N, C-alpha and C positions, 0 to 999 in steps of 0.2 A: 403465538409465534415466539415471543421472548422466552417463554418457559421451555419450548422445544430447543431453542438455541442454547439456553443455559444448561439443559440436560445433556446435550451433545458435547458441549465444552467440558462439563463435569466428567462425562464418561471418557473423553479423550485424555484428560489430564489426571485421571484417577491414580495411575501408577507414579505420577510425579509428586504426589503429596502437596498439591496446590489447589486452592479454591478457585472458583471462576473469577471472583473479585480480585484475588491476588494475581492471577494470570493476566487479566485485562489491565491491571495497574502496571505490571511489568511490561506488557506490550505497548502501553502508552508512553514508555520512555524511549522508544525508537526515535531516531533523528536522521536527518539527511544533511550532507555537506554540499554547499554550493560551489560550482566550478565554472570558470569562464572559459570560453572557447576563443582562442586567438585574441584575447584582450577585450572581447565584446561581451559586455555585461548582460545584454538582452538575449544573447544566443547561448547562454550557459545551460548547464544541467545540474540536477541534484543527484549526487551519488549516495547510495545507502551502504554504510559500512557493514561488515560481517557482524551478525548479532552475537552478543555474549553467550557463553555456553548455556546459561539458564534459559535465555530466550530461544536459542537454537533448539533446545529440547521441546519447548512449547510449540514451535513451528513444526518440528518433526512429528509430534503427536497428532497434529492437525493435518499432516501431509501438505503443508504449505511451504513454498519456496519464496522468500522475499525477493523483490526485484533488486538488481544491482544499481539501477539508475531510474530516475523519474524525470519527466519534463518539468520545466519551470512553470510556476503557476501563472506567470504573465504571458506565457506562450499561447499561440493560437494556431489553428489549422485552417488553411485556405483550400477551397475546392473550386474547380471550374464548372462543376455540374450544378445546375440550378435545382432547387427543391421543387417538387410538384406544386406546392403552394405559392411559389414565386414565379412560376411560368405564366406567361400571358395567355389568356384564353383567346381562341380564334373564333 
């Protein structure tokens, strides 16, 4: 599987004159900025700035659009539905 992924990346980035290792290293420099909502630190979000031109070309070659915002890692999702494994058996 790793070999197939490496080949796919190498094919996608062939015209950019970048190796898979160099491309992955560039992608690892992406970062996000934390924002508070109404002064509440626990309800904030992480915004992803527009990538530099070199990174934008890597995304374009892979036909990937990076998100503009991400949920905070400390956030959680609540649900009113019980999972089948949590329902009481009758």
